[in-house]
KEMARVO-769866 format. One line per field, with one value per residue: x, y, z of N, C-alpha, C in turn. Coordinates in steps of 0.02 Angstrom, whole numbers, plus 50000, padded with zeros to 5 digits. Layout:
<rs>
n.px (X, ...)
n.py (Y, ...)
n.pz (Z, ...)
ca.px (X, ...)
ca.py (Y, ...)
ca.pz (Z, ...)
c.px (X, ...)
c.py (Y, ...)
c.pz (Z, ...)
</rs>
This chain:
<rs>
n.px (50803, 50748, 50792, 50929, 50930, 50881, 50977, 51086, 51038, 51017, 51147, 51192, 51126, 51167, 51304, 51313, 51247, 51346, 51452, 51421, 51398, 51512, 51621, 51597, 51549, 51627, 51743, 51725, 51711, 51843, 51916, 51865, 51823, 51718, 51597, 51571, 51571, 51457, 51354, 51378, 51337, 51207, 51147, 51173, 51103, 50965, 50965, 51040, 50952, 50845, 50904, 50926, 50782, 50728, 50815, 50810, 50660, 50658, 50742, 50669, 50546, 50590, 50644, 50542, 50470, 50533, 50571, 50488, 50505, 50642, 50605, 50501, 50593, 50667, 50573, 50528, 50643, 50639, 50519, 50539, 50650, 50582, 50501, 50612, 50674, 50580, 50518, 50612, 50737, 50707, 50664, 50797, 50863, 50791, 50810, 50949, 50951, 50884, 50973, 50952, 51034, 51023, 50906, 50937, 51049, 50974, 50899, 50977, 51056, 50951, 50940, 51066, 51058, 50952, 51006, 51105, 51024, 50958, 51080, 51118, 51008, 50999, 51117, 51091, 50998, 51063, 51159, 51064, 51007, 51114, 51135)
n.py (50221, 50169, 50260, 50226, 50103, 50132, 50206, 50118, 50015, 50085, 50119, 49992, 49963, 50074, 50043, 49916, 49919, 50009, 49940, 49817, 49888, 49960, 49890, 49733, 49700, 49768, 49705, 49568, 49582, 49608, 49503, 49382, 49285, 49360, 49296, 49213, 49300, 49388, 49268, 49250, 49376, 49387, 49293, 49340, 49462, 49453, 49422, 49537, 49635, 49587, 49593, 49745, 49772, 49723, 49768, 49911, 49934, 49890, 49991, 50101, 50081, 50079, 50211, 50291, 50326, 50429, 50510, 50565, 50605, 50536, 50404, 50391, 50412, 50291, 50186, 50217, 50183, 50049, 50004, 50039, 49958, 49835, 49843, 49848, 49719, 49632, 49675, 49769, 49692, 49563, 49598, 49666, 49546, 49463, 49547, 49534, 49390, 49376, 49451, 49586, 49732, 49865, 49881, 49819, 49898, 50022, 49978, 49924, 50038, 50119, 50042, 50056, 50195, 50188, 50113, 50206, 50316, 50254, 50232, 50367, 50427, 50338, 50373, 50507, 50506, 50429, 50525, 50618, 50561, 50545, 50660)
n.pz (51391, 51279, 51185, 51188, 51133, 51008, 50952, 50951, 50865, 50747, 50722, 50691, 50581, 50485, 50495, 50428, 50307, 50247, 50252, 50172, 50051, 50021, 50056, 50057, 49932, 49833, 49866, 49828, 49698, 49663, 49703, 49652, 49504, 49379, 49345, 49453, 49551, 49523, 49534, 49680, 49735, 49684, 49768, 49893, 49906, 49930, 50076, 50120, 50104, 50179, 50308, 50312, 50304, 50428, 50523, 50504, 50526, 50662, 50718, 50678, 50748, 50878, 50889, 50859, 50978, 51047, 50937, 50819, 50686, 50654, 50681, 50584, 50464, 50473, 50463, 50337, 50267, 50294, 50235, 50096, 50070, 50072, 49950, 49869, 49883, 49850, 49720, 49642, 49644, 49596, 49460, 49414, 49405, 49318, 49202, 49193, 49164, 49037, 48966, 48944, 48937, 48942, 49017, 49130, 49173, 49201, 49298, 49399, 49422, 49489, 49607, 49665, 49689, 49779, 49879, 49928, 49965, 50082, 50150, 50181, 50245, 50358, 50417, 50438, 50526, 50634, 50672, 50723, 50819, 50906, 50965)
ca.px (50823, 50727, 50847, 50997, 50914, 50862, 51036, 51124, 51006, 51029, 51213, 51203, 51097, 51203, 51364, 51293, 51235, 51389, 51500, 51402, 51396, 51580, 51668, 51597, 51522, 51686, 51799, 51709, 51730, 51913, 51938, 51838, 51803, 51654, 51539, 51561, 51546, 51380, 51306, 51370, 51304, 51141, 51125, 51176, 51059, 50902, 50993, 51050, 50887, 50810, 50949, 50896, 50705, 50716, 50854, 50765, 50605, 50672, 50766, 50615, 50501, 50617, 50663, 50475, 50443, 50564, 50584, 50443, 50550, 50685, 50567, 50473, 50640, 50691, 50515, 50535, 50696, 50615, 50467, 50567, 50685, 50539, 50503, 50674, 50686, 50518, 50507, 50664, 50785, 50683, 50675, 50860, 50883, 50760, 50841, 51005, 50939, 50867, 51018, 50933, 51083, 50998, 50854, 50987, 51094, 50930, 50866, 51037, 51069, 50903, 50950, 51119, 51037, 50914, 51046, 51137, 50980, 50965, 51140, 51120, 50953, 51017, 51173, 51064, 50963, 51113, 51182, 51010, 51000, 51180, 51142)
ca.py (50154, 50163, 50306, 50205, 50047, 50156, 50232, 50057, 49978, 50130, 50114, 49931, 49974, 50109, 50010, 49845, 49938, 50043, 49878, 49788, 49930, 49987, 49833, 49669, 49698, 49780, 49654, 49512, 49594, 49612, 49438, 49324, 49296, 49399, 49250, 49181, 49367, 49396, 49233, 49262, 49438, 49377, 49255, 49381, 49522, 49446, 49425, 49603, 49671, 49565, 49635, 49812, 49783, 49703, 49811, 49972, 49928, 49883, 50050, 50137, 50077, 50104, 50283, 50334, 50347, 50481, 50564, 50543, 50606, 50482, 50338, 50388, 50397, 50226, 50145, 50231, 50130, 49977, 50000, 50045, 49898, 49786, 49853, 49838, 49654, 49600, 49700, 49786, 49640, 49509, 49629, 49662, 49472, 49448, 49581, 49494, 49322, 49395, 49487, 49655, 49770, 49928, 49880, 49807, 49955, 50067, 49951, 49923, 50103, 50130, 50005, 50090, 50256, 50187, 50108, 50274, 50357, 50214, 50246, 50433, 50431, 50302, 50411, 50564, 50474, 50415, 50587, 50654, 50516, 50545, 50722)
ca.pz (51365, 51206, 51142, 51174, 51087, 50944, 50927, 50935, 50809, 50694, 50709, 50667, 50509, 50449, 50476, 50393, 50245, 50227, 50248, 50111, 49991, 50004, 50071, 50040, 49860, 49792, 49875, 49796, 49620, 49665, 49735, 49624, 49435, 49372, 49350, 49525, 49600, 49508, 49568, 49746, 49739, 49677, 49823, 49956, 49910, 49972, 50142, 50139, 50110, 50235, 50359, 50300, 50324, 50501, 50562, 50496, 50567, 50729, 50739, 50681, 50802, 50949, 50887, 50860, 51045, 51069, 50883, 50769, 50611, 50653, 50678, 50511, 50421, 50474, 50434, 50258, 50235, 50302, 50184, 50026, 50064, 50047, 49881, 49827, 49885, 49815, 49655, 49603, 49638, 49538, 49401, 49397, 49396, 49255, 49149, 49185, 49139, 48968, 48924, 48937, 48966, 48960, 49071, 49195, 49196, 49230, 49366, 49441, 49447, 49535, 49662, 49696, 49716, 49831, 49941, 49951, 50003, 50137, 50198, 50196, 50292, 50422, 50439, 50463, 50601, 50674, 50693, 50755, 50883, 50945, 50994)
c.px (50810, 50768, 50901, 50981, 50906, 50934, 51083, 51102, 51025, 51102, 51232, 51175, 51158, 51277, 51371, 51283, 51300, 51447, 51489, 51417, 51468, 51634, 51665, 51583, 51588, 51735, 51790, 51726, 51807, 51946, 51919, 51816, 51733, 51596, 51521, 51539, 51480, 51337, 51315, 51331, 51225, 51108, 51129, 51130, 50994, 50910, 51005, 50991, 50842, 50842, 50919, 50821, 50699, 50753, 50822, 50705, 50614, 50699, 50712, 50567, 50523, 50629, 50596, 50454, 50471, 50571, 50541, 50478, 50603, 50659, 50536, 50531, 50654, 50633, 50515, 50586, 50675, 50564, 50495, 50615, 50646, 50526, 50554, 50684, 50630, 50508, 50571, 50713, 50766, 50689, 50737, 50881, 50850, 50796, 50913, 50998, 50916, 50906, 50996, 50979, 51055, 50954, 50895, 51015, 51038, 50914, 50925, 51054, 51010, 50908, 51014, 51100, 50990, 50951, 51084, 51088, 50964, 51018, 51133, 51063, 50974, 51070, 51143, 51032, 51010, 51144, 51135, 51006, 51056, 51180, 51105)
c.py (50143, 50206, 50268, 50142, 50079, 50178, 50173, 50023, 50013, 50117, 50045, 49934, 50006, 50073, 49944, 49867, 49973, 49985, 49838, 49821, 49943, 49938, 49767, 49657, 49713, 49730, 49592, 49525, 49597, 49547, 49378, 49340, 49323, 49351, 49228, 49249, 49375, 49341, 49237, 49331, 49432, 49338, 49292, 49438, 49508, 49444, 49501, 49647, 49653, 49602, 49705, 49812, 49769, 49754, 49886, 49979, 49924, 49957, 50103, 50143, 50095, 50178, 50321, 50363, 50410, 50536, 50533, 50545, 50554, 50422, 50333, 50377, 50329, 50180, 50155, 50183, 50065, 49958, 49990, 49981, 49839, 49786, 49836, 49761, 49615, 49613, 49720, 49728, 49589, 49537, 49639, 49589, 49455, 49483, 49553, 49432, 49334, 49430, 49562, 49705, 49824, 49930, 49862, 49869, 50014, 50044, 49953, 49996, 50127, 50106, 50033, 50151, 50244, 50161, 50161, 50309, 50332, 50232, 50318, 50443, 50402, 50344, 50473, 50553, 50465, 50479, 50624, 50625, 50534, 50618, 50729)
c.pz (51296, 51157, 51132, 51121, 51017, 50910, 50911, 50876, 50749, 50676, 50673, 50589, 50463, 50435, 50429, 50322, 50207, 50216, 50184, 50049, 49977, 50021, 50039, 49964, 49828, 49802, 49835, 49725, 49610, 49671, 49690, 49540, 49430, 49375, 49414, 49562, 49587, 49538, 49647, 49767, 49731, 49732, 49885, 49964, 49941, 50048, 50169, 50141, 50163, 50303, 50369, 50324, 50400, 50535, 50561, 50532, 50640, 50766, 50738, 50728, 50861, 50948, 50892, 50923, 51062, 51005, 50829, 50697, 50615, 50637, 50603, 50462, 50407, 50449, 50371, 50233, 50241, 50237, 50114, 50016, 50040, 49970, 49840, 49830, 49845, 49743, 49612, 49592, 49594, 49470, 49375, 49380, 49335, 49190, 49138, 49142, 49057, 48926, 48903, 48969, 48985, 49015, 49133, 49220, 49231, 49298, 49425, 49463, 49503, 49607, 49704, 49721, 49780, 49893, 49967, 49991, 50073, 50188, 50221, 50249, 50357, 50452, 50475, 50529, 50650, 50711, 50740, 50829, 50944, 50978, 51056)
</rs>
């Protein structure tokens, strides 16, 4: 039962992150003016990270019982998402607000890489749990 729950919650995590990163955000940039899109994205990211934190923690805790490596990877996703939400995201917003384009680019790049790492880790765990 716990294995099935871990598999389903990990699938939700993987799907949610993938949809946000490759569907929702690009759609907004193509459908709305840039200023509007930036405001919407800024408001959406705290919710996105909260989704990742809660879902990854739930998936990790349920996976841990049967697969410590899978559980640990998902808990690592949750913990690094906390850091991204509480430290990285506010730093990106400050760089934007102060017109620090280089700092913004560096921090935004870090957040993109982190999100891709989260997607890859959750995908790997998903495949591992599906076997």
